[in-house]
C-alpha positions in Angstrom: -8.1 71.0 69.7 -4.7 69.8 70.6 -1.9 72.3 71.2 1.0 72.2 68.7 4.1 70.4 69.9 6.4 73.2 68.7 4.5 75.8 70.8 4.5 73.5 73.8 8.2 72.9 73.5 8.8 76.7 73.3 6.7 77.4 76.3 8.6 74.9 78.5 11.9 76.4 77.4 10.8 79.9 78.5 11.3 81.2 82.1 7.6 81.0 82.8 7.3 77.5 81.4 10.3 76.4 83.5 8.7 77.8 86.7 5.4 76.0 85.8 7.3 72.8 85.3 9.0 73.1 88.7 5.8 73.8 90.6 3.9 70.9 89.0 6.7 68.5 89.3 6.8 69.1 93.1 3.1 68.2 93.3 3.6 65.1 91.2 6.4 63.9 93.4 4.2 64.5 96.5 1.6 62.2 94.9 4.0 59.5 94.1 7.1 59.6 96.3 8.3 56.1 95.3 8.1 54.7 91.7 10.5 51.9 92.0 9.5 48.8 90.0 6.6 50.5 88.3 5.8 51.3 84.7 4.9 54.9 83.8 3.1 56.3 80.8 3.0 60.0 79.9 0.1 61.0 77.7 -0.4 64.3 75.9 2.7 66.5 76.4 3.9 65.0 79.7 7.6 64.8 78.9 8.6 67.9 80.9 7.4 66.0 84.0 8.8 62.6 83.5 12.6 63.0 84.0 12.3 62.9 87.8 10.9 59.4 87.5 13.1 58.1 84.7 15.9 56.8 86.8 13.5 55.2 89.3 10.6 53.6 87.5 11.1 50.3 85.7 9.9 51.7 82.4 8.9 55.2 81.3 7.4 56.0 77.9 5.5 59.1 76.6 2.6 58.9 74.1 2.0 62.1 72.0 -1.2 62.3 70.0 -0.8 62.6 66.2 -2.9 65.8 66.2 -0.4 67.4 68.6 2.8 66.2 67.0 5.9 64.6 68.5 9.3 65.6 69.8 11.8 62.9 70.7 12.3 62.4 74.4 14.7 62.4 76.3 17.2 64.7 74.7 20.2 62.7 76.0 19.3 59.1 75.5 17.4 56.5 73.5 14.0 57.8 72.4 11.1 56.8 74.5 8.4 58.9 72.8 5.8 57.5 70.4 3.2 59.1 68.1 -0.2 57.7 68.8 -3.9 57.8 68.0 -5.5 59.2 71.2 -8.1 56.5 71.1 -5.8 53.5 70.2 -2.7 53.4 72.4 -0.2 50.8 71.1 -0.1 49.1 74.5 -1.4 45.8 75.9 -4.3 45.6 78.3 -3.3 46.1 81.9 0.3 47.0 81.1 0.7 50.4 82.9 1.0 51.0 86.6 1.0 54.8 86.6 0.1 57.4 84.0 0.5 61.2 83.9 -1.9 63.1 81.5 -0.8 66.7 80.8 -2.3 69.0 78.1 -4.6 66.1 77.3 -7.9 66.2 79.0 -8.6 69.9 78.1 -7.5 69.3 74.4 -8.7 65.8 73.4 -11.1 65.8 70.5 -12.7 62.5 71.6 -12.2 62.8 75.4 -14.3 60.0 76.7 -12.9 57.5 74.2 -9.4 58.6 75.2 -10.2 58.1 78.9 -11.6 54.6 78.3 -8.5 53.7 76.3 -6.3 54.9 79.2 -8.4 52.8 81.6 -7.8 49.8 79.3 -4.0 49.9 79.5 -3.9 50.4 83.3 -3.4 47.5 85.7 -6.4 47.0 88.0 -4.6 48.8 90.8 -3.2 51.5 88.4 -3.3 55.2 89.1 -3.4 58.3 86.9 -2.5 61.9 87.7 -4.5 64.2 85.5 -3.1 67.7 85.3 -6.0 69.9 84.3 -6.4 73.7 84.0 -8.6 75.2 86.8 -11.5 77.1 85.3 -11.5 79.6 88.2 -7.8 80.5 87.9 -6.0 83.4 86.1 -4.0 80.8 84.1 -7.2 79.5 82.4 -8.3 83.1 81.4 -5.1 84.1 79.7 -4.3 82.3 76.4 -0.5 83.1 76.3 0.2 79.7 77.9 -0.9 76.1 77.1 -3.0 76.1 80.3 -5.2 78.9 78.7 -6.0 76.7 75.7 -8.8 74.1 75.4 -11.5 73.4 77.9 -10.7 74.1 81.6 -12.6 72.5 84.4 -13.9 73.0 87.9 -13.1 70.3 90.4 -16.7 69.1 90.3 -16.7 68.9 86.5 -13.6 66.9 86.2 -14.6 64.5 89.0 -18.0 63.8 87.2 -16.2 63.2 84.0 -13.7 60.8 85.5 -16.4 58.8 87.4 -18.4 58.6 84.1 -15.3 57.0 82.5 -14.9 54.3 85.3 -12.2 56.2 87.3 -12.4 56.8 91.0 -11.0 60.2 92.1 -8.9 59.8 95.2 -7.7 63.4 95.8 -6.9 66.8 94.4 -3.8 68.9 94.7 -3.3 72.4 93.1 -0.3 74.2 91.7 0.5 77.5 89.9 -0.4 80.2 92.2 2.2 82.4 90.7 0.6 84.7 88.1 1.2 83.8 84.4 3.4 86.7 83.7 6.9 87.0 82.3 8.1 89.6 84.9 11.4 88.4 86.3 10.9 89.4 90.0 7.6 87.6 90.0 9.1 84.4 88.5 12.0 84.6 90.9 9.6 84.5 93.9 7.4 81.6 92.4 8.1 79.4 95.5 6.7 82.1 97.8 3.7 82.6 95.6 3.0 78.9 95.8 3.3 78.7 99.6 1.2 81.8 100.1 -1.5 80.8 97.6 -1.9 77.3 98.9 -2.4 78.7 102.4 -4.6 81.8 101.6 -6.4 81.0 98.3 -6.3 77.2 98.0 -8.8 76.9 95.2 -7.2 79.5 92.9 -4.2 77.4 91.7 -3.8 77.5 87.9 -4.0 73.7 87.6 -5.6 70.8 89.5 -3.8 67.5 89.9 -6.5 64.8 90.2 -5.3 61.4 91.2 
């Protein structure tokens, strides 16, 4: 079941949601350091992660599934968000260079169909970053955040799913080692949690970023 867009928006406006966005955005930028001249699609609720690419990529749009709902994006310019059927994106074949899927894989009601539709709109050399809750993490066990909703995955599970939908997994990064709590001192040290967690407990990050 898709998360409600109002609840997603409220989460990302909270201190915990802001820290989650910061940590995941760093990993996305590490994956794709240069987006000049490329088209970028956000699918699911990817808008919190697109601003860093908006002034760089040639075109950025965000597709929000009808079951989730839509909020215009960005706040300070012409709207680039569109309400879509998860299995029928209003885009031409081979029209997208890069895509970011957030709060999508774990929530989609017809997941394999959605993945095949995503594959259709990608150019032959296109790449996708799937941000997926890690089943073994604390974030997946607590339902107070969007990452505790839907169906989490292990790395082996998500890789099998993607290969079965004609994708080739290239690599995995992890983020969100900071505990999913609203305690201010913990949130203020989120960067230290990320560095320590990545070094000491690399498989326990709250989300996996599968390229």
